[in-house]
Residue, then its C-alpha position, 0 to 999 in steps of 0.5 A: x621425884x619424877x624424872x619427865x617434866x614438861x615445863x609447859x604444863x606446869x602452871x605457877x600457884x599462888x603459895x599456902x600457908x599449908x605450903x611453909x614446911x616445903x616452902x622452908x626447905x626450899x629456903x634451905x636448899x637456896x641457904x645451901x646454894x650461897x653459902x660457897x658465895x657468902x662466907x659471912x653467913x651465921x652457921x645453920x640453922x639460919x632463915x632469910x625470910x619471913x615466908x608466912x608473913x609473905x604468904x598472907x601480904x596483899x603486897x607480896x605474891x609467893x608463887x609455887x610450882x610443883x610435880x606430882x604434889x611435891x613443891x619444886x621451884x619457888x619465888x616471890x615479888x613483893x612491893x617495895x618502896x623505893x629510894x626517894x631520888x628514884x623515878x618509880x615510887x615502887x618496884x617489885x622486888x623477887x626473891x626466894x627463886x629456887x629450882x630443885x635440882x633435880x629440875x633445873x636447866x628446864x625453864x622453870x625459873x623462866x616460868x616463875x618470873x614470868x608468873x611474878x612479872x605478871x603479878x607486879x604488872x597487874x599492880x602497876x609495878x613497872x620497875x623490878x629488882x633482884x639481888x644477885x651474888x656476883x659469883x653465882x654465874x648460873x644464876x646471873x645468866x638465868x636473869x639475863x636471859x629473862x631480860x635483866x641487866x646488871x644496875x649497881x654493884x654492892x661492895x663490902x670491906x670488914x676490917x676484923x678480916 
């Protein structure tokens, strides 16, 4: 991968079905990064997302950033129905946020997030949500930098442990 990177010159684009092999590699990068935060994950191979469906969906945007012909960052936004007691009927959910380790700390997550928030705005989705492991401090800091605030803490108990 190229070591010279000018984030200002990099623009996200919509992913295509031709990108699926590279997208699946990025997904495995996410899973590997998240394994330390979640001992409940099944052994590899696992998959979090139906990426092909999201690429094809009118209600989702899968975005990528490329450098020298290689996908180095990914993310998606999708329209989801809100809980019936929430003021907004629908919201945008962000996921599949990945930046190749060689390019972290260079503002690519911010570029992708801005792109996905614009996608949500164009669909009048003003509520944006995402999930992040509570111990994943680097991700939490990145999302807080983008304006996100903690909202709900999901808790778990396994009676077999």
